[in-house]
C-alpha positions, 0 to 999 in steps of 0.5 A: 714114399711119393704117395705119402708126399701127396698128404702134405701137398695142400700146404705146399701148392700155393705157398705164397705170393705174386708174380704180377706185381713189380711196383717200380716200373711202367705198367702194362695194359693187362696188369695195370690194375695190379700195378696200381695195387702193387705200387702201394706195397712195393715201391722203390722207396718202400724197402724189402718187406718180410712177412712171418707166419705160424702154420697151424693144422687145426689148432696145432702148430706145425711149422713156420712161413716167411715171405719177402717182397722188394723193388730191386734196381740194378741188383744181384738177386738169387734164383735157384742158387744162381746169382742174377746180376743187374736185376730190376724189377720185383723180387719175391721169396718164400720159405716154408718149414713143416713137420708133423706125424702122418700114418705113424711117421714124422714127415718134415717138409721144407720148400723155398721159392724165388721169383723175379719180374721185370719192370713191366711186372711181367715175370721172368724167372721162378724157382721152387725147391721142395725137400720131404723127409719121411722115416729117414728117407729124403726126396728133393724136387725142384721146378725151374721156370722161365717166361717169354713173351708167349710161353712158360718154359719149365724143368722138373728135377727129382734129387738133381735129375731132370725127368721132365721139361716142357712149355705152356703157352700164355699168349692166349691170356694176352688180355688178362694178367698172369702170374706164377702160383709160387706167389699166389698169396701176394696176388690175393692181397692185391686182388682184395683192393680190386673188383672182379679181377682174375689172373692166370698161373701155371698150375702143376698136376701130379699123378697118384704117385706123386710124379708131375704129369702135366702143366696147364695154365689155369684161371684164378678168381677172387671174390670179396666176401666181406669188407671192414670185417673183424679179423681174428686168430693172428699171432705175435705182433698181431695177436688178439688183444684187449681194446684193439680190433683188427679190420680188413677184407675177407676174400675167397680165391678159387681156380676155374676147375676143382683140384681135390686135395690140392689146396688151390682154393683158399681164403685170405683175411687182408688186414687194412686197419685196427680200432683202439681207444675209439680211434681208427688207425689205417695201416701203411700196407694192407697185409695178408693177416689170416690164409686158410687152405682147408684145415691149414692156417697161416697166421700172421705174426710179424711184418718188417721193412728194411 
């Protein structure tokens, strides 16, 4: 069963967005560029943002994806089922639900993540839970992460049993921004407004049986491939329509080494404006409109603030 779980890893690895951007505190020198971009998205008066996506393999919809981001001040948030009281900083969540037939069997996967950053937008805690059902057999994995000034400490559980723990130093990257890859799509969104910036993330390496083998710190770099480009293929509220053209920045995101089949490299089309009736309208917030990992596409359907 574990080996078959690898078939859906491409839609699970970087499901979603940023541990680097607490917009309601003071910036740190290493992440000030990201802070400046994040302040325009998740400020204390911007409310909680919810983005929803259709998930497609090729032209076939196989599920849905949601991610949220908000500035919290003295709030109670949830990290892996645990309530964290008096939290201040930035709080991100994602949820993914997909189902498709692979090798004649229905494979259904759900994933949820939560991440909390402090007011210096340094990630403090992260959590990822993935449940995969193949032919009626279920496996649940969890990754619980805690960050200190120097290390990323992690615990990996399978069906509730802790099977691996460890830590990875990120002190070597003190002169660069670091993030958590549970929110890499939000990172990409921020990088779209910068030039030549890269971030470092913990990366989970799995063996051929689907077991976690090692955790390494890797560099993620982004390159702008087009600006003010037309963006097509979004859905719902952002679907293609006569007379309106969506515009934005196209970004290519990759790691410093190859991870075959991991889904680590992807492209992100960030929507910034649209033209209609000979008028150009700038969106209040730049939005990740189309995200592509191999033959998997996340197509934006709605954006709300509350």
